[in-house]
ZAPA-720502 format. One line per 2 residues: number of its first residue (from 1); their letters; for each residue x, y negated, z negated of C-alpha. Coordinates in steps of 0.25 Angstrom, whole numbers. Layout:
# residues N
NUM> a> X:Y:Z ~ ...
END
This chain:
# residues 204
1> ms> 0:0:0 ~ 6:-13:4
3> as> 5:-25:-5 ~ -5:-35:1
5> tk> -4:-50:-2 ~ -20:-50:0
7> qd> -22:-40:-12 ~ -31:-45:-23
9> yk> -25:-47:-37 ~ -31:-35:-44
11> ms> -28:-39:-59 ~ -34:-26:-65
13> fs> -21:-21:-71 ~ -25:-25:-85
15> tg> -24:-12:-92 ~ -13:-1:-94
17> gl> 0:-3:-87 ~ 7:5:-76
19> fh> -1:17:-80 ~ 10:27:-77
21> ne> 5:40:-82 ~ -10:37:-79
23> sl> -6:33:-65 ~ 0:47:-63
25> ev> -12:54:-68 ~ -21:46:-59
27> ar> -12:48:-47 ~ -12:63:-50
29> lh> -28:63:-50 ~ -29:56:-37
31> ld> -32:64:-25 ~ -27:58:-11
33> ge> -39:52:-4 ~ -48:51:-16
35> pw> -54:38:-20 ~ -47:33:-32
37> ed> -60:31:-40 ~ -61:46:-40
39> ti> -47:47:-46 ~ -51:37:-57
41> lr> -64:45:-60 ~ -56:58:-61
43> am> -45:51:-69 ~ -56:47:-79
45> ee> -61:61:-80 ~ -47:67:-82
47> ga> -43:56:-92 ~ -31:51:-83
49> ts> -27:40:-93 ~ -25:39:-108
51> lp> -36:29:-109 ~ -50:33:-114
53> ks> -60:36:-103 ~ -66:23:-102
55> as> -67:10:-93 ~ -53:7:-97
57> nr> -48:20:-92 ~ -56:19:-79
59> rs> -50:5:-77 ~ -36:10:-80
61> lr> -38:21:-70 ~ -43:12:-59
63> ei> -30:3:-61 ~ -22:16:-60
65> sn> -29:20:-47 ~ -28:6:-41
67> rl> -13:7:-42 ~ -11:21:-38
69> lt> -20:19:-25 ~ -9:10:-20
71> lt> 1:21:-20 ~ 2:29:-7
73> se> -1:44:-7 ~ 14:46:-6
75> er> 17:37:-18 ~ 7:44:-27
77> af> 12:57:-23 ~ 26:53:-27
79> ll> 21:46:-40 ~ 15:60:-44
81> de> 25:70:-39 ~ 39:64:-37
83> ad> 41:51:-45 ~ 48:50:-58
85> rs> 43:41:-68 ~ 50:28:-63
87> eq> 45:31:-49 ~ 31:33:-55
89> qa> 33:19:-62 ~ 38:13:-49
91> ll> 26:18:-41 ~ 16:14:-51
93> wi> 22:0:-51 ~ 21:0:-36
95> at> 6:4:-37 ~ 3:-7:-47
97> cr> 9:-17:-39 ~ 1:-13:-27
99> ay> -12:-13:-35 ~ -10:-26:-41
101> rf> -5:-38:-33 ~ -2:-47:-45
103> ir> 8:-36:-51 ~ 14:-34:-37
105> ef> 16:-49:-35 ~ 21:-51:-49
107> av> 31:-40:-47 ~ 37:-46:-34
109> ev> 35:-61:-37 ~ 39:-61:-52
111> vr> 46:-49:-56 ~ 54:-47:-44
113> dr> 57:-62:-42 ~ 62:-63:-57
115> yl> 70:-50:-56 ~ 77:-55:-43
117> gy> 80:-69:-50 ~ 86:-61:-62
119> ql> 75:-66:-71 ~ 72:-53:-78
121> el> 63:-58:-89 ~ 48:-57:-85
123> pl> 40:-66:-94 ~ 25:-63:-96
125> es> 23:-77:-90 ~ 27:-73:-77
127> fd> 14:-65:-75 ~ 6:-78:-78
129> il> 14:-86:-69 ~ 12:-77:-57
131> ld> -3:-75:-61 ~ -5:-90:-62
133> ak> 2:-92:-48 ~ -7:-81:-41
135> ae> -20:-86:-48 ~ -19:-100:-41
137> wd> -24:-93:-29 ~ -31:-81:-34
139> dg> -44:-83:-42 ~ -44:-69:-47
141> la> -31:-71:-54 ~ -35:-85:-58
143> nl> -47:-80:-65 ~ -40:-70:-75
145> nq> -42:-74:-89 ~ -30:-75:-99
147> st> -32:-62:-106 ~ -33:-55:-93
149> rl> -20:-62:-88 ~ -13:-58:-101
151> kl> -18:-43:-100 ~ -13:-42:-85
153> rq> 0:-48:-89 ~ 2:-38:-100
155> im> -2:-26:-91 ~ 7:-31:-80
157> fr> 19:-32:-88 ~ 16:-18:-94
159> im> 15:-12:-80 ~ 28:-18:-76
161> re> 35:-13:-89 ~ 29:1:-86
163> ag> 34:1:-72 ~ 48:-3:-76
165> iv> 47:-17:-70 ~ 49:-24:-83
167> se> 55:-20:-96 ~ 48:-21:-110
169> dh> 53:-35:-112 ~ 49:-40:-98
171> ri> 62:-39:-91 ~ 62:-35:-76
173> qt> 68:-22:-74 ~ 77:-17:-63
175> av> 67:-8:-56 ~ 73:5:-50
177> is> 64:13:-41 ~ 68:26:-35
179> tr> 72:28:-20 ~ 59:36:-18
181> vr> 50:25:-23 ~ 58:15:-15
183> hm> 57:22:-2 ~ 42:25:-4
185> ie> 39:10:-6 ~ 49:6:5
187> an> 41:15:15 ~ 28:8:12
189> np> 31:-7:8 ~ 46:-10:5
191> ge> 42:-24:-1 ~ 34:-17:-12
193> la> 48:-14:-19 ~ 48:-28:-23
195> if> 39:-25:-35 ~ 51:-18:-41
197> ps> 60:-31:-45 ~ 74:-25:-43
199> vp> 71:-17:-30 ~ 77:-23:-17
201> ve> 66:-26:-7 ~ 71:-26:8
203> ga> 68:-40:14 ~ 65:-46:0
END
């Protein structure tokens, strides 16, 4: 899936984090070609997450599915059958950036830019600065209330920590992705490697 500049800002990532283990469970349940809604229902029945069987569980499963569906069949198969833990983290970070335009833009426009400028500290306020800038021309972002903004910021930083993009003390880390993951991404969209701050991107 290529990152389109026309993709809406879907800001529904206000729960959980990277969902590493849960994503593997849901990916295993998914059958090629079936609607993801069917996968969600089956995951609910089989208790695919540690959350209680409730609306919160369904919401989390929907977010996990929204991310996983951005992966190709080849990428999902690799995620389940061959990838080690760091490769799984990389693929789930890729899926998250594909699903959420704001996180992808933050990764490229803020995290990567700071890394390349040797500014490894990533202050929480960097989220607010980018959100304010994007909100000037997007009503959906402009209408987010303060409590929602704070929750989204908290979860986004958690996702980045769990993906190995930033450390516990909010320092940008040198991402090391495997040759296998790199080749997989380069075959589809080489520019997508920019979401990993330290990975060279041809032409960038």
